[in-house]
Steps between C-alpha positions, in 0.01 A plus 500: 500500500342826617802569720744458210283726277491762774875484552558537121274804489671648804845449343390649162356805680819543707706480175276757330528741798883464501519347843634170359693454172646213310756736329831479699639801318200732554597863566329687780477827309308491175517869412603849623330794340579872537182699566506874429224704659460872560791596719576144612676198362481147631605146419234232488637145556298195392573179687436140385404398859343678797756718681481704824723794565677435832668838511775716366824642620521794519130564541425769246802717404856459378716411204457118545213284620478133580140369493441166682236277344312200626389262225177316572561204269674167462787525255856611443533869438876523566599639158661844513420741219559862409154658489641822352641328196242223466182708540530872576776609257800711584356814332168466682686442825676836460160674545489350852872561568526116503848362433438138602197282585543135579293211627721297739343162572802301607637713785463427874185651641356562150344540261560870461460770232796734520481845336786749470452864402736765369375736778274480803131452423176427694305182434168354609427127476153353456384145442290436191163323491502123567870541616610447136654844467677790671515869429808706579428873470820702470548878528801721516610622841 
């Protein structure tokens, strides 16, 4: 009986932390917020499960970036969505020279976040606390 109670508690904690979910249509990205600070602008992404940044190509400069993610969770995060239209907003995206921003979960080697800009920019990627977020600082070249 103690083993079953322990397993039930473990499963509930894993569900609360986002590592396991009973929702088959759960989206990986819960929100994207534009942060405006003195002389700098960044996008703050909020994930529904822990995520590590594997890397980006190119590394920090250009007019397009592909960010490879590693999801630390059980679940299906294959749904593709336009993050620019769904969360950021087209007008807010113009402040960052952003013309397109997508989450691509169903592509080989993915999941990825792909961002396209109207001109070359510099970006810096940082993981958020508890691996449930990511910050993308963007500045004009």
